[in-house]
N, C-alpha and C positions, 0 to 999 in steps of 0.2 A: 765396486763399492755399492752397498745396498741403498735403494731409493729412500729418501727421507719422507717424513709425514707431510712436509710442505710440498714435495713433488707429487705425492699421492694422498691428498687429504682424505680423512675418514668421512663417512657419510654425515656425521654430526658436524664436521667442519665445512662441508660444502654449502654454498649459498642457496637459500630458499627464497622464493618470491614473496614479497610483502603482501599479505592478504588484501590490504587496501588497494594496492596497485592491481592485483589480480581481479578485484571486484570491478574496477574501472574497465579493464580489458574485457571482462565477462559482459558487463552491461553494454559496452560499445558493440561487441559482437552480436548481442541480442538485438540491439537497435538496428544494426545493419541488416540482419536477417529479416526482421519484421518489416523494414522499409522495402526490402525486395519482395516480400510476400504480400504486403498490403501497401501499394504505392501511395495511396491517399495519406498514409502516415507521414510521408515526406512533406506533403503539402501542409499537414497539420503543424509539423515542426517549424516550418517557415512562418506560418501565421503566428504561432506562439512567440517565436524569437522577435518578430516585428513588434508585437504588442508589448513584450517585456522591455524592449529598448525605449518605447514611448513612456511606459510606466516609470522606468528608472529616471528618465529626464524630468518627469512631472511630479514625482513623489514629494509630498509636503510634510507628512508626519515623521519625525526622526525615529520614533520608536518602531513604526512599521518598517522604515528603511533598515533599521538595525536588525529587526527580527527577520525580515525577508532576505537581506543582503549582507548580513554580518559575516558570513563565511564565503563571500564571493571572491575573496582574494584567491581561493583555491578553485575558482570557476565552478562552484557548486551548482549554480542555477542552470548552466548549460549541460551539466552532467546529469542533473536530477531526473530520475525516471522511476516509475513503479510499474512492474509487470503484474499480470494476474494469470494464474493457472488453476486448472480444475483436475483433481486427482480422484481415483476410483477406489483404492484399497489402502489399508494401513501400511502394507509393504512399500507402496509407492510413496506415501507420505514420509516414512522413515528414511527411505533412500534419498528423497529430495532434501530432507533435513541434513543428511551427510554431505550432499553436494554444496548446500548453501553455507555450511560451517566452514568450508575451505575458503570461501570468499568473505568471511566475517559477517554472515547474516545469521541471526538467531531468532527463535519464535517469541513474539511479543503480542500479548493480547489474545483473547478468545472471542470469536464472533459467531453468534447463533443466528442463522439466516432463516430458520424454519418459520418464525412468525410472519414472514413475508411470503410464505408459500414456496420457499426454495428448500429442497431436501439436502441441505449442505450445512456444514459449519467450517470455521476457518481460523487461521492465524495469519499474522504478518511476519515474514522473515525480513529482518532489517538489522543494520548496525545498532549497537546499544550504548556506545560511549560518545561523548561530545566530540572527541578527537576523530573518531571513525566517521561520524556523521558529517563532519566538516570536510573530510576527504572526498567522500562520495556516499550520499544517503540512499543508494539504490535499495528498493524494497520489492518484495514479491508477495502480493496478497494471494494466499494459497488455500483453496477450498477443498474439502474432502466430502465425497458423496456419502449420504446417509441412507442406504437402501432400506434400513429398518423403518424409516418413516413412510415408505411407499405402501399404499394399501392394496395395490394390484399385485398379487403373488406371482402371476405369470411374467409380468414385466420385470419384476424384481429378480426372478430366477434367470431370465434371459440376460439381463445386465450383468449379474454376478458371474454367469458362465463366460460371457465375453471378456470380462475383466480378469478372470482366472487364467485365461489363455494368452493374454497379451504380455509383452515384455518391452517396456519403453526405455530401458537402460541397456546400452551396448555392453558386451563383455569387457571391452577395453576401458569403458568408463568405470565399471565396477572394480576392475583391477587397479585403476588409479585411485579410487576411493579407499581401497584397502591399503595402498601404499601411503597415501596421505595420513591415514589414521595411525600408521606405524611411525610417522614422522611428526606427530603432534599437530595434525591437520594442516600440514604444509607441503608444498610441492616445489621441486626444482624447476628451473626455466623450461627444460624440454618437456617435463611432465605437465607443467602448467599449460603450455600450448596445446598439447593433446587433450587435456582436461576440458578446455574451453571448446575445442572442436567437437569432442564427443558429447558434451553437454548440450550443444545446440541441436544435436540430433534428437534429444529428448524433448526439447521445447519448440521445435520447428513443426510446420504444417506438413502433413502427409495426405495427399489428395485421394489415396485409395483407402476406402473404409475397411473396417474389420468385420462388418456385418452386411448382410444382404439389404437391399432397399426395403423389403417388406419388414424386416426386423427393425431397421432404423426408423421406419414410419410408425411402427407400433410403439417403440420407446419414446419417440417424439410426441405421439399423441398422449402418452401417459404423462410425460413432462419433458420439455425441450432440453433441460439440463441433463436428464438421463441419457438422451441420445448423444449429446455433445461429449459426455464423459466416456460412455461405454463403447461407442461405435467407431472409435478412431485409434490409431496405433501410436499416438504420442500425446504428451501433455502439452498440446500446442498453446502458446500464449494467446489469450483472447483480446488483450489490449496492452499497450505499452504507453504509459502516461507521462507527458512532460508537465512541468509546473509553470503556471502562468501567474503573473502579478496582477492581472486584471481579467477575471474570467468573463465578466459581462462584455467587455470589449472584444475578447477573443471569440466568444460565442457569436457576436454580431458579425465579426470578420469572417467566421466560418460560413455564416448564411450568405454573405455577400459573395464569397468564393464559390458558392453553389453546393456546399456540403449539406447533406440531409441531417440536420441538427436535432438533438433531443429537445422536446418542447420546453422543459423547465430545467433550471439549474438545481441540483440536489444540495441539501445542507442548509445552514443558517442563511438568513437574508443578508443583503449587502449592509455593511456596517462601517463606521469610522474606525472602530477598533475590531478588526476581524478575528474571529475565534474558530477553532476546529478546522473544518474542511468544506470547500464547495467544489462540486464536480459536475461536468457535463460531457457529452460525447457526440460524435457523428454516428449515425445509426449503422448497425451491422451490415456487412457486405454479403451478397450472395456469391458463394464460391463454388466453382465447378468441382464435383466430387464423383468418383467412380466406385460403384458398389459391386462386389463379387456376385456372380450368378452362375447358373448351369451353362449359360451361353458365353461365359467369359466375364467381361466387365460391363456393367450397365451404367449409363450416364445419369447423373442427378446433380443435386446442389445441396449446400449446407450453409446455414447462416448463424454465426456466433461471434465473429471477430469484428471489433469496432475500434474507433479512435477516441480515446478519452483525454480530457485535460482536467487539471485540478488547480485550485488556489488554496494555499495553506495559511491558516491564521494561528492564533495562540493556543497553547495547550491549556485546557481548563482543569480545575481541581475537581475533587469529588462533589463539592458543593456546586461548582459551576456546571458540572455534567448533570447533576440532579435537576437544576433549574432549566438547562437546555432540554432535557428529556420531557420535563413537565410542559414546557411551552410548545415543543414539537407535538406532543400528544394532544394538547389543547387545539393546536392548528388543525391536526387531522380530524379531530372530533367536529370542529366547526365546518370543515369542508364536507365531511360525510353527512352532516345533518342538514346541509343546504338542499332545499327541495328542487332546485334547478341545476342544470349543467353549468359548471364554472370553467372558463377558459384559463390559460396559464397565468395571465395577468391578474385575474380575480383571485386565484389561489395565492399568488405571490403577495397580493395586498393583505390578505388574511394573515399570512406568515409575518409580514413586516409589522402589522398592527399588534399581533400577539407578542412578538419579540421586543416590543417597546419596553417590556418589563425587565429586559436583560440590560444592565448598565453598559453604556457605550463610551466610557471614559477610562483611560488607563489607570488613573489614580483610584477611581472608584472600584475598578475591577481588582486592583491590588489590595486595597484596604478591606474590601469585603471577602477576600480570599477566594475569588472566583477564577483566577488565572494564575498560572505558575510564571515566575520571573527568574531571570539570571541576573545576579548582582555583581557589580564590579566597582572599583574605586573611581570616584569622580575627580574633577579638576581641583576641588578644595581639600582633598584628602591630606596632602602633604602639610598644609599650614594649619589644619583644624586641630583644636583641642578637644579630645574625646572625653565626655563626662562618664562618670560611673553609670553602668547599666543603661546605656543609650538605647533608644528605640530605633528601629529601622526607619520609621516615618521621619523622625527627627533628623537622622543622618542624610536621608534623601533630600529633605527640605533645605539643608545646609550645603548641599552639593558634595557631601563626602561619599555618598553612594549613588550609583546610577542603576536603575532597574529596567531591564529590557525583557519583553515577553519571550518565553521559550516557545519555539515553533512546535506545532503539533505534527508529529511524525507518523501518525497512525491513521485509522479509518473509522467510518461510521457505518454500522451494519445496515441501517435503513437506507442510507445513501447508496451503499453498494448494491443493495437489493433493487433500488429504483433504477440504477444504471443497468443491471443485469436484465430486469424485466422489460425494459424498453428495447433491448437488443436481442431477445430470444426468438422473435418472430411469432410469438403467441402471447396471449394475455395470461400471464402466469398468475395474476391475482385470482383468476378463475380456478386455479389449481389448488387453492387453499384447502378445499374439501377433499383433496386426494392424498394429503399427507397429514400426519399427526405432528403437532408443533410442541416441542419441548427442548430445553437446553440440556446439553450433555458435556459440560466442561471436563469432568473427570474422564469420561469415555474418550474424548478427543485426545487428552494427554496420554492415555493408555495407547491409543493408536499411533501417536507421535513418538512415543518412547521416552519422553522427558516432560518436564513442566514447562509451561509458558510463563514468561515474565509478565507480571501485573502492570498494566498501563500506568495507573496512578502512582505506584511505587517507583517506577522508572523516572517520572517527572519530579516527584517529591525529592528523590535522592539527588537529582541534578540541581534543583533549587537549593537544597541544604548544603550541597558541596560548594556552591558559589558563595553562600553566606559564611561558611567556615573559612574559606580562602580569604575573604575580605577581612574577617576578624583577625586572622593571623597577620595579614599585611598591615593592619592597624595596631598591632602590638597587643591584642586582646586575647583572652582565653578563647580557644577554638569554637566553643559552643555559645559564645556570648550573644550572638545575634539570632540564635534559633528560638 
């Protein structure tokens, strides 16, 4: 008797791994690898977990609790990480895009880092739906080298020659990418295990450099980023960041534990109603490196990988971001204009004083259209009589609607630059005159091979979707609350 289709299922009938589950497997494998490569990362995780437990016990503002912990039934906080990698060529960027698509990560936002003296631009690969973010919001901040911004022709040619010779993706990984794309970006269990294993080879540290010590030093002298990207044989993750609920407490605990901590926390000042993103790190480690030479391998060292932590606040609207940028620029202007040296506490005071103009009350932030909110039905929704053409404010005041700030899932280019600069081993602010600064959003998308999702559009769509859902649940026309 001939075998049935049930006995021998066709490829389309065979089970594929859920991208959300594969994303968690992938991120846990990366975390385990990074902990092995950078043991201090394990200490950092313990500090963050301890601080988070205390913050959860002491949290007072229900909106902050909801924003930070609303998805913790799925253990989001314990899983939440963002990695950062630096790539050298469009081919590498396009291949990384293919890798991340399999685990449900897509490019969101364009970041120009050249104004901070860094010859790079970037995007964030992350989940884009509320459901996927609630499962595991793993993100990878991915920068691409911009050799066209470098003014030293010899250094640029050396870097491009090194990058043209390297291959950071194993043949097996490329085979799996091809297979996944024939299967609608999905993998079967045996393929998924091999995919994670081969991907870690791309993102792990390889201590034998691809360039001689002299070439490495020349590129480092031109710009430390240039040496970190071009002189190694993998796109090694340079940090893997857990989310803390109290970054000031975590920074102080890091100091107590003896970690060499960044002088200042990047981002907005501390607020009752946190917005956007605050970040800090322990400083980059000096790692043993071997450089090829005529005599074999020559010992040396490299410094680029560090331990970062982040505290996430609410996503701001275009209007909110314009106000944030205005206040940040004013803060930087005041600091630059000061005739004397300012320590970290003095700089932070200027930041706090300047940001007093940014409302620090959830109702004000919502009414002034400065922050995005997720809306749901409140306790009074079932008994309430809904008038014709009700306003959102009125429904909130009557307990029919509840508004919770939407968590900011993305990054701040100046904060990222500040973290990078403090961990490169050189004063990269002095490198501003070695590169030309201009944005190239279109060029980045060409190198990526697709468009990047606009940040504001993503949050606006999430807010509008929640209002449409509420309207339908209240028996109204879908667009009634927009």
